[in-house]
C-alpha positions in Angstrom: 14.2 15.0 -4.1 12.9 18.1 -2.4 9.8 17.6 -4.9 9.8 14.0 -3.5 9.4 15.4 -0.3 7.1 18.0 -1.2 4.7 15.7 -3.4 4.4 12.8 -0.1 4.1 15.9 2.6 1.5 17.5 -0.1 -0.8 13.4 -0.7 -0.5 13.7 3.9 -1.3 16.6 4.8 -4.4 16.9 1.8 -6.0 13.7 3.0 -5.7 14.3 6.5 -7.8 17.4 5.6 -10.4 15.6 4.7 -11.1 12.8 7.0 -14.2 12.1 7.9 -15.8 10.9 11.3 -15.8 7.0 9.4 -12.5 7.4 8.7 -9.0 6.2 9.8 -6.0 7.2 9.2 -2.1 5.8 10.1 1.4 4.8 9.2 1.7 1.4 7.7 4.9 -0.8 7.2 5.7 -3.0 3.9 7.4 -6.0 2.7 7.4 -7.8 -0.8 9.0 -10.8 -2.6 8.0 -10.7 -6.1 9.6 -13.5 -8.9 10.9 -10.0 -11.2 11.9 -7.6 -8.7 12.6 -10.6 -5.3 12.3 -8.3 -1.8 11.1 -5.0 -1.1 10.7 -3.5 2.1 8.5 0.4 2.6 7.1 2.8 5.2 3.9 5.0 4.3 0.4 5.9 5.1 -2.6 4.5 5.3 -6.0 5.5 5.0 -9.3 3.5 5.6 -12.7 4.1 5.4 -16.0 2.3 7.0 -19.0 2.3 5.5 -21.4 0.2 7.7 -21.3 0.3 11.9 -19.5 -3.3 12.0 -16.7 -2.3 9.3 -17.4 -5.5 6.8 -17.2 -2.7 3.5 -14.0 -0.8 3.9 -12.7 1.1 0.9 -8.7 1.8 1.4 -5.5 3.7 -0.1 -2.0 3.9 1.1 0.9 5.2 -0.2 4.3 3.8 0.3 8.3 5.0 0.1 10.1 1.7 -0.5 13.4 1.0 -1.2 14.2 -2.4 -3.1 17.3 -4.2 -2.5 17.9 -6.1 -6.2 18.4 -2.9 -8.2 19.6 -0.7 -4.6 16.4 1.1 -6.0 13.6 3.8 -4.5 9.8 3.3 -5.3 7.0 4.7 -4.8 3.8 3.1 -4.9 0.0 3.9 -4.4 -2.3 1.5 -3.2 -6.0 1.0 -4.0 -8.5 -1.6 -2.1 -12.1 -1.8 -1.1 -12.9 -5.1 1.4 -15.8 -6.6 1.9 -15.8 -8.6 5.1 -11.9 -9.8 5.3 -11.5 -10.3 1.9 -9.9 -7.5 -0.5 -9.3 -6.9 -4.2 -7.3 -3.5 -5.6 -4.7 -2.2 -7.5 -1.3 -1.1 -6.5 1.0 1.1 -9.3 4.3 1.6 -8.4 7.4 3.9 -9.9 11.0 2.5 -9.6 13.9 4.9 -9.9 16.2 2.4 -11.7 16.4 -1.9 -12.9 19.2 -3.6 -13.6 19.9 -1.2 -16.6 19.5 1.4 -14.4 16.0 2.9 -16.2 13.2 4.1 -14.0 10.7 1.6 -15.0 6.7 1.4 -13.4 4.7 -1.6 -12.0 1.2 -2.5 -11.7 -0.2 -5.7 -9.5 -3.5 -6.4 -9.6 -4.5 -8.3 -5.8 -6.5 -9.9 -4.2 -5.7 -11.4 -0.5 -6.9 -10.8 3.7 -7.9 -7.7 5.4 -8.1 -8.3 8.6 -8.1 -4.4 9.6 -4.2 -3.4 11.1 -2.2 -6.4 8.7 -3.2 -6.9 5.2 -1.8 -10.2 3.0 -2.1 -10.1 -0.6 -1.0 -11.8 -3.9 -1.2 -11.2 -7.2 0.7 -11.2 -10.9 3.2 -7.8 -11.3 3.0 -6.4 -14.5 6.6 -4.6 -15.7 6.8 -1.8 -18.7 10.1 -3.5 -18.9 11.2 -7.4 -19.1 13.4 -8.4 -16.5 15.1 -12.1 -17.4 12.9 -12.0 -20.6 9.5 -11.8 -18.6 7.5 -8.5 -17.9 4.9 -10.8 -15.8 5.6 -12.1 -12.4 3.8 -13.0 -9.5 3.8 -10.7 -6.4 2.9 -11.4 -2.7 2.8 -8.4 0.5 2.4 -8.1 3.9 1.2 -4.4 5.1 1.3 -3.9 8.4 -0.9 -0.9 10.0 0.4 -0.6 13.7 -1.4 2.3 15.2 -4.6 3.7 13.7 -6.0 7.2 14.6 -9.3 8.5 14.3 -10.3 11.2 16.9 -14.2 11.6 15.6 -15.2 7.7 16.2 -14.5 4.6 18.6 -14.9 2.1 16.4 -11.9 0.3 16.0 -11.2 1.0 20.2 -12.1 -2.6 21.7 -13.4 -2.3 25.5 -11.9 -3.5 28.5 -13.9 -6.1 30.9 
């Protein structure tokens, strides 16, 4: 557990030191439903970089610590995605501590969806490294909410009141 905490701290600390003026970051929560894993809930951190002044083009990466009630398991996820206007495409790789046979496994989730800066809704196939009930390919949908994004160097996300 100490190694896991160190790795998460290192990822967040390393990323926060390399934040540029066009990058925003902040905490994130994630809710997922899969035909194979059923429900998953996670907390994590989000990094988003603006490629233009309007925010039309923006790559992002997120890291989550998740809980999967179906298996009473803990998971770690890393997500990379690219958004153009409000349509996003990406891939997520996850490690899960156990399945129904108490074996650890990996999952991969290529997805498309909608990104509205503070809310992402995505869906796509989920690929597992083991067979759950005879299947290792299922369908997944996830909702990511980024309640507060921080950046001291820019005012891109500050909406002006009239």
